[in-house]
N, C-alpha and C positions, 0 to 999 in steps of 0.2 A: 334678274330681278326676282326678288324672293317672293316667299306666299304673302308677307304683309302686305306688300306694294300693289301686286297684282287683285287684291282682295281688295282695295282703299279703290285702283282703279276700276273696278268691276261695280263698283257701289255708288260712284262717281258717275260713272256711264249710265247705270239704269236710274238714278235721279235725275241726270240730262232730259236722257228718254222720257222718262214719265210728266217731269214737267212741260214736256213739249207735247204731249198727247192731251194732258190738263187744260193748257192752255191755248188748246188750238181751235175749243169748239166754246160756243157760249148759244144761249138762248136769249134775243130781245123780245118783252111783249109789253101792251101797253092796255091799260084798263081805269075803268075809272067812271067818274060821272061826272056830266056836264051838265051847270047850274046857271039860270040867272043873275047875274052882278046885284042887281037891284033886288030884287025879288026871294030869290034864294030860294027857286023854286027849278024843279028838271026842263030840260028842254030836249025837244023829242026831233029827229029825224035831221039833228047835226052832221055834218060831213065829217068824220073823224077818217084825216087819210095818212098812213105815213109815208117820209117825204125821205128815208133815208133807211138802210136794212131791208125794211119788210115790203115796200113799194106794194102797198095793198089799203084798201079805205071799209068803212062802215058808213052805218047812220047809229047814232045814240038813240036806243029804246024809248018807250015814253016814261019812263023814270030816270032817262039822261043817262044808261047804263051802256057803256061800248066795250067790246074787246078786241085786239089786234094782237095774234101771236104768230108765234114764226116756228121753224123744223130750227135743229141746230146747224149751225153756222161756222165756220174757219174763221178765228178770228187770233193770230199769234199776239200778243201783247195785251191781250184781255178784249172787251165786246166793245164794238165800237159805239159812239152817242146813237137811241132813235129819237127823230126830230120830226113830231106829229103836230100834222095843222087841223085847226078847229072852224071850221065855217057855216054861217047860216045864216039866209036871207034875213037883213034886219040888224045884225048883228055885226061887229068887229070882230075880223076873223084873227085868228093867236096860232103863233107856233111855239109851241116846249118843249123842251129835250127831256129825254127820257122820264115821260109823265106812267109811271106804274105806279097802281093805287091813288091816283091823285083826282081831287075835284077842281076842276077848270071854272071857271068862272068866263063868260060871255057878257061883254059892254053892250048895249041897245047904241044903235048908231043915233 
């Protein structure tokens, strides 16, 4: 095998290994604000629960803000979608996919 073919093979192999390392890790988070759909006011104590990937839960604060975060996880082929549910007594529950930096509106029952 000549030197040029060896160099091309090394470059291709290195690129493939680098691609695997880059594509095998991801981090998903969900943060944002929960508002009343009618009044546009923040809703506190909304149960914000990750249904996939993170499997955690938090309550929104007095200004409607919440944050769910994760460590780096393996994800060959890209990060999996994160489904998050929002629920509070007196409001209709919602499930949102990939709600990072989103304003979530809940409707009263």
